[in-house]
N, C-alpha and C positions, 0 to 999 in steps of 0.2 A: 502493500499499500505507499503509497508518495505520502510526502510531510508537509508538501506544498500544499495541501489541501486538494490536489485534482485525482480524478478518481480514475482509477485505475483496473482492469481486468488482467488476470493469469489467463494466457491461452497458450496451451500447449509449454509450460515454462519460461513463457516470454510473457512481459508487462508490456500492455500496451494503450496510451490517453485515452479515454472515453471521448467520440466526439462525436461533434451535433447530429442529430437526424435529418436529412437535409428534404425540403416538400421538392415536387418535380417543379413548381413553379412558386414565385412568390407572391405573396398577399396583402394587402393593406385594409386597415379598419382604419373608417369615416367615424365622423358624429355629426349630427345635427339635430339641434335644439329651435327648434320652433316655439316653444312657449312664450318667448318674447320679441314677435318681431319687429323691427321695425317699420314704422309705417312708409310704403313704397318703396320698400327696400326690396330686389330684386329675389326670386326665389334662389336657393343655393349660396347666399351670402355670408348663411352661418353654416355652411357643410365646412369641417374641416377634416383634410388627412390623420390623423393622428399615428400611425406606425404601420411600416410596412416590417415584415418577417418571412423569411423563408425556412424557419426550422419546428419541428414538435416541439422545442423547449419552449422555443419563444411564445407560441402557441400558447403552451398552457399557461407561463408565467403572466399573459397578457391577459387572456378569458378568468386566470382564480383571481386576480389582483383590479381587473380593470371592467372589462365589456361583458358583462351580463346582464340583461331587459332588466333585472330587479333594482339594478342601481341605476337607470336612468329619471329623471323628471317624466313630468305627464310631456305628451307632445312633442318626445324628442326620438332620435333615430339611432340604430348602430346600421352601421354597414362591412357588412367583408367583401370588396372585388379584386378580381384579379390584377396584382398592381401593374399600374399603366393606363386602367379605368375606371374615368370617374364616375362616380355614382349618378349620374345626369343622363336623360333621354339624350343630350346633345352630343354626348360622346358619340365621333364614329363608331365605337363597339355597340352603341347599345341605341344607338339610333333607328334599324328598322327592328329589333326587338319588341320581347313582348316580356310580361309579368305572369306568374299565378303567387294568387294570394291566399293564403290559412288566416283564417280571424279563430280569436281565442278569448273565451270571458273570464278562462283561471289565468292569474301569473304566472304560476306553476305550466302551465300548458306551453305558454311562450319560451322561459327557459328552458323546457327540455326539449322543444323543437328549436330553437335558434343552439343549441348544442350538436344536435344531434347531425344537422345539415353542415355548421361549419367542419364537421369531422367528418361528412361526405364530402364537402368540397375539397376541404383541401387533402383531403387521404384519396382523392379522384375517383372516388364510387361510381359517378353515373356515367352510362354509358357515351352520353354526348357532350361529356365534359367541356371539352372546348366549345361548346354553344352556350357555355352559361356565363355569365356576366358574372356576378354575387348574390348574393342574398342581404335583404333589409330586416331588420328588426326595430319596430314603430311602436311606443308605447302608447295609449291612446286611453280617453277617460272610459268609453264604454264597449270596447275590444281591443286587445291587441293584435297586431297583425305580423304575422311572416311572408315576406315579397321573394319570390327566386326572380332573377333579372335574366332572361335570354337575349341572343346577338341579331337571333334572325325568330321574327312571329312565324315566318310560313314554314319553317321547318317543324314540322307536326311532332317527329319521332325528339326533339327536344324539348316541347309542351308538353307532350303528355307523360312520361317517363316521371319528372319533376313532383307533378300534380300527383302522381299516384305513391311517389314517394312521401311526401308531404300528407296524405291522408293518413298510410300507414302510419307513423308517426303519434297522429290523433288518437288512434286505440289503441 
């Protein structure tokens, strides 16, 4: 065991530093708080990219300490999108896209759907993963929402599979 705080594994008598578990893609968390919009301000003025990550370890650290829907104020959104894609319909990757939305009247339901969808996205579990731009968790007074954004609304395969995935998570 290393004495400098680094974790080591013994493999066949040799030691090796434990390396981070790289993801196939980089992902960016975004935050948008619409609870106090300034009058006349354009949509998206409050949208901020918060952190881009590309390892499993970074994801869990961010999720555990920051990016849970239960930590959001009312009328706020968390977004997780592939790095380089802004969660705006004006982004060229989203311009021809669509979204699937699932609502939940229970806060615990949104929390579960959010985590399972995040893990499926970063783990490349969707058959049409290249067609997915990202996901948005929206906390609202009456119903919370989870929306999966896709690149091409005309691609029916990419539109149908995520919806069935979301429905399964509710059961």
